[in-house]
C-alpha positions in Angstrom: 67.5 145.5 139.3 63.9 146.0 139.9 61.9 145.8 136.7 65.1 146.8 134.8 64.3 150.5 135.3 66.5 153.2 136.8 65.3 154.5 140.2 67.4 157.7 140.0 68.9 159.4 136.9 71.3 162.2 136.2 72.3 163.4 132.8 75.6 165.3 132.5 76.5 168.1 130.1 80.0 166.6 129.5 81.5 163.1 128.9 81.6 161.4 132.3 84.1 158.8 133.6 84.7 158.9 137.3 82.0 157.6 139.8 82.1 157.1 143.5 79.4 156.6 146.2 79.8 158.1 149.7 80.0 155.6 152.7 77.8 158.0 154.7 74.3 156.4 154.9 72.8 159.5 156.6 73.4 161.6 153.5 73.7 159.5 150.3 76.0 161.3 147.9 77.7 160.4 144.7 80.8 162.0 143.1 81.2 162.1 139.3 83.9 163.5 137.1 84.4 164.4 133.4 86.7 163.1 130.8 87.6 166.1 128.6 90.9 166.5 126.7 91.0 170.3 127.3 92.3 171.7 130.6 88.9 172.2 132.1 87.4 169.2 133.8 84.5 168.9 136.2 84.1 167.2 139.6 80.5 167.2 140.7 78.7 166.1 143.9 75.2 164.6 143.5 72.5 163.8 146.0 69.3 161.7 145.7 66.0 163.5 145.6 63.3 160.9 146.8 60.4 163.0 145.5 61.6 163.6 141.9 63.5 160.3 141.7 66.4 162.2 140.2 70.0 162.9 141.2 70.7 166.6 141.8 74.0 168.5 141.7 74.7 170.2 145.0 78.4 171.2 144.5 80.9 171.4 141.7 84.6 172.3 141.1 86.8 172.5 138.1 90.2 171.0 137.7 92.7 170.8 134.8 93.1 167.0 134.3 90.4 164.4 134.1 90.5 162.1 137.1 91.3 158.4 136.4 89.4 157.4 139.6 87.3 158.9 142.4 86.9 157.5 145.9 85.4 158.7 149.2 87.2 158.2 152.5 86.0 155.0 154.1 84.3 155.0 157.4 86.6 154.1 160.4 83.9 153.9 163.0 84.9 157.0 165.0 81.8 159.0 164.1 83.8 162.1 163.1 86.0 160.5 160.5 85.2 162.6 157.5 83.3 159.9 155.7 81.0 161.6 153.2 83.1 164.8 153.3 86.6 163.8 152.2 87.1 162.7 148.6 90.2 161.7 146.6 90.9 161.8 142.9 93.9 160.7 140.8 95.4 162.3 137.7 99.0 163.6 137.5 98.7 164.0 141.3 96.7 162.5 144.1 94.2 165.1 145.1 92.2 165.4 148.3 89.0 167.3 148.4 86.6 168.5 151.2 82.9 168.6 150.5 81.1 171.0 152.8 78.4 173.6 152.8 77.7 173.3 149.0 81.4 173.7 148.1 84.2 171.4 147.0 87.7 172.6 148.1 91.0 171.0 147.4 92.9 170.4 150.6 96.0 168.6 149.3 97.8 167.9 146.0 100.2 165.0 146.5 102.9 164.3 143.8 103.8 160.7 143.1 107.4 161.4 143.7 109.8 162.5 146.4 111.2 165.2 144.2 109.5 168.5 143.5 108.1 168.5 140.0 105.4 170.5 138.3 102.1 168.5 138.0 102.4 168.3 134.2 105.8 166.5 134.6 104.5 163.8 137.0 103.8 160.4 135.6 100.1 159.9 135.5 98.4 157.9 138.2 96.2 155.2 136.7 94.2 154.3 139.8 94.3 154.2 143.6 92.6 152.5 146.6 91.8 154.0 150.0 92.3 151.4 152.7 89.0 150.5 154.6 91.1 149.0 157.4 93.5 151.9 157.8 91.8 155.0 156.4 95.0 157.1 156.7 96.4 155.0 153.9 96.0 155.4 150.1 97.8 153.2 147.6 98.3 154.6 144.0 99.4 152.9 140.8 101.3 154.7 138.0 102.3 154.3 134.4 106.0 154.7 135.6 105.8 151.0 136.9 105.5 152.1 140.6 103.0 151.7 143.4 103.1 154.4 146.1 101.5 154.1 149.6 100.6 157.4 151.1 99.9 158.4 154.7 97.3 161.0 153.8 96.9 162.4 157.3 100.6 163.3 157.3 100.6 163.8 153.5 103.8 161.8 153.2 104.9 158.8 151.2 105.2 155.7 153.4 106.4 153.3 150.6 107.2 153.5 147.0 108.3 150.6 144.9 108.8 149.3 141.4 105.8 146.9 141.3 105.8 145.7 137.6 107.9 145.5 134.5 105.6 147.9 132.7 102.8 150.4 133.6 100.7 149.5 136.7 97.0 149.9 135.9 95.2 149.2 139.2 95.9 148.6 142.9 93.7 147.3 145.8 94.1 146.7 149.5 93.0 143.6 151.3 89.5 144.3 152.7 89.7 141.7 155.5 92.1 141.1 158.4 95.4 142.7 157.2 96.0 146.3 156.2 99.5 145.4 155.1 98.5 143.4 152.0 97.9 145.0 148.6 97.7 143.7 145.1 98.3 145.3 141.7 97.9 144.5 138.0 99.6 146.0 135.0 100.6 146.1 131.3 103.0 143.1 131.8 99.9 140.8 132.3 100.6 139.9 135.9 98.8 140.2 139.2 101.2 140.7 142.1 100.7 140.5 145.9 102.7 142.6 148.2 103.1 142.8 152.0 104.2 146.1 153.4 106.1 144.4 156.2 108.4 142.7 153.6 108.7 144.5 150.3 111.9 142.8 149.3 109.7 140.2 147.7 106.3 140.0 145.9 104.3 137.0 144.8 103.0 136.7 141.2 99.5 135.1 141.8 98.2 135.2 138.3 99.5 135.8 134.7 97.2 136.3 131.7 97.4 133.4 129.2 97.9 134.3 126.4 99.8 137.3 127.7 97.9 140.6 127.7 97.6 143.5 130.0 95.4 143.2 133.1 93.4 146.4 133.5 91.4 146.2 136.7 91.2 144.2 139.9 88.7 144.1 142.8 89.4 142.4 146.2 86.4 140.7 147.7 85.1 142.6 150.7 84.1 139.5 152.6 86.4 136.8 151.4 90.1 137.7 151.8 91.2 135.0 149.3 89.3 136.1 146.2 90.3 138.8 143.8 88.5 139.5 140.5 90.4 140.8 137.4 89.8 141.8 133.8 92.2 141.6 130.9 92.5 144.0 127.9 90.3 143.0 124.9 89.2 139.8 126.6 85.6 139.1 127.4 84.5 138.2 131.0 86.1 138.3 134.4 88.7 136.0 136.0 88.3 135.0 139.6 91.6 134.4 141.4 92.1 132.5 144.7 95.4 133.8 146.3 95.9 130.5 148.0 96.2 128.8 144.6 98.4 131.1 142.5 99.0 130.9 138.8 95.5 129.7 137.6 92.1 131.4 137.7 89.6 129.3 139.7 86.8 130.5 137.5 86.0 132.6 134.5 82.7 134.5 134.6 81.4 134.8 131.0 80.0 138.0 129.6 79.6 136.4 126.2 81.5 138.6 123.6 81.6 141.8 125.7 84.5 143.2 127.5 84.2 144.4 131.1 85.2 148.0 132.0 84.5 148.0 135.8 84.1 145.4 138.5 82.7 145.9 142.1 82.1 143.3 144.8 79.0 143.5 146.9 79.7 145.1 150.3 77.5 142.7 152.2 78.1 139.4 150.4 81.1 137.3 149.3 79.3 135.8 146.4 78.0 138.7 144.3 80.0 140.7 141.7 78.8 143.7 139.7 80.2 144.2 136.2 79.9 147.0 133.7 80.3 145.9 130.1 81.2 147.6 126.8 78.0 146.5 125.2 75.9 148.5 127.7 75.0 146.1 130.5 75.3 146.2 134.2 75.4 142.6 135.3 75.4 141.0 138.8 76.9 137.5 139.0 76.4 135.0 141.7 79.9 133.5 142.0 78.8 130.7 144.4 79.1 128.1 141.7 82.6 129.4 140.9 83.6 129.1 144.6 82.2 125.5 144.7 84.5 124.6 141.8 87.6 126.2 143.3 89.1 122.8 144.1 89.1 121.8 140.4 89.8 124.9 138.3 87.8 125.2 135.1 85.7 127.7 133.3 82.2 128.2 134.6 79.3 130.3 133.2 77.0 131.1 136.1 73.8 132.7 135.0 73.7 136.4 135.6 71.3 137.1 138.5 70.4 140.5 137.0 71.3 142.3 133.8 70.3 146.0 133.2 70.5 147.4 129.7 71.8 150.9 129.6 71.8 151.2 125.8 75.4 152.6 125.9 78.8 151.4 127.2 79.0 151.1 131.0 82.2 152.7 132.2 81.9 152.6 136.0 80.0 150.7 138.6 79.5 151.3 142.4 77.9 149.2 145.1 78.0 151.2 148.3 78.3 149.8 151.8 76.1 152.6 153.0 73.2 151.6 150.7 73.7 147.9 149.7 70.2 147.8 148.2 71.3 150.1 145.4 74.0 150.1 142.7 75.2 152.9 140.4 76.1 152.6 136.7 78.0 155.3 134.9 77.8 155.7 131.2 79.2 158.5 129.0 76.5 161.1 129.7 74.3 159.5 132.3 74.4 158.1 135.9 71.8 155.6 136.9 71.0 154.4 140.5 69.2 151.1 140.5 67.5 149.1 143.2 68.7 145.5 143.4 
């Protein structure tokens, strides 16, 4: 990350957690959100100022609950698909926002249940994913052991199923070929693969050993067979090949630091961005891990790049709209770096 220096910086006035980069390359935007225990949280839209080399706030809205994740609507190629204008967030509900003319307006609040409950009574959503192959589809994971697939255009639940034995912490759609496949990880320590065409069965493709919760997963954007995951209180990242269930094909080492966030490169099947609890943004070249996929073992590929943020990196973003840049989110600062 050129010279190890931030290209654009934004300092927040509140503890930050959520981070997402818009897929609209014509108007680069980031969304960030706060993590405040009181019932006043912030959702802010930032734009890059080339002259000052700073990120500037262009819109903001308040909400009661801190979002567990932010994500912009993916591009669908229609040219008028809302990319860069529609944003989703998860808390006790799945929220849809429209960013336009310097304002952020909520256009939908979707409860993760078919019954009518007050938002405070809904089981919290831990994460969600917006399908890049079918942008009308969002999948959400919840502490109540379920995964829910929404049709956000109709604002209706397509599918809801008990996905794990314990809380589900993350969900991701396949990025290549099929919009019916999604995977999830949870507190039971398993990664499970689902096909919406046959939800009577799921495949356990990985279980942490020794048993511990799996917190995050990221599905490779160019290689449909590779999924990365991180376990609670366990350093590094495990690389899973869904054609060879049960065992990780590689373990990417971050020494003694745990990983909070993982993001695959949008333009390469071999590069993975990690944000660590000891303050580093690291890009790995996983090519050596892929070469060893026929004989599973631990590998320690050298990090291509490591940027020291001096504080815990909570979120990472690597946008398809600007693949030469990455974003790193810490408690009170957002950095945009050139790679």
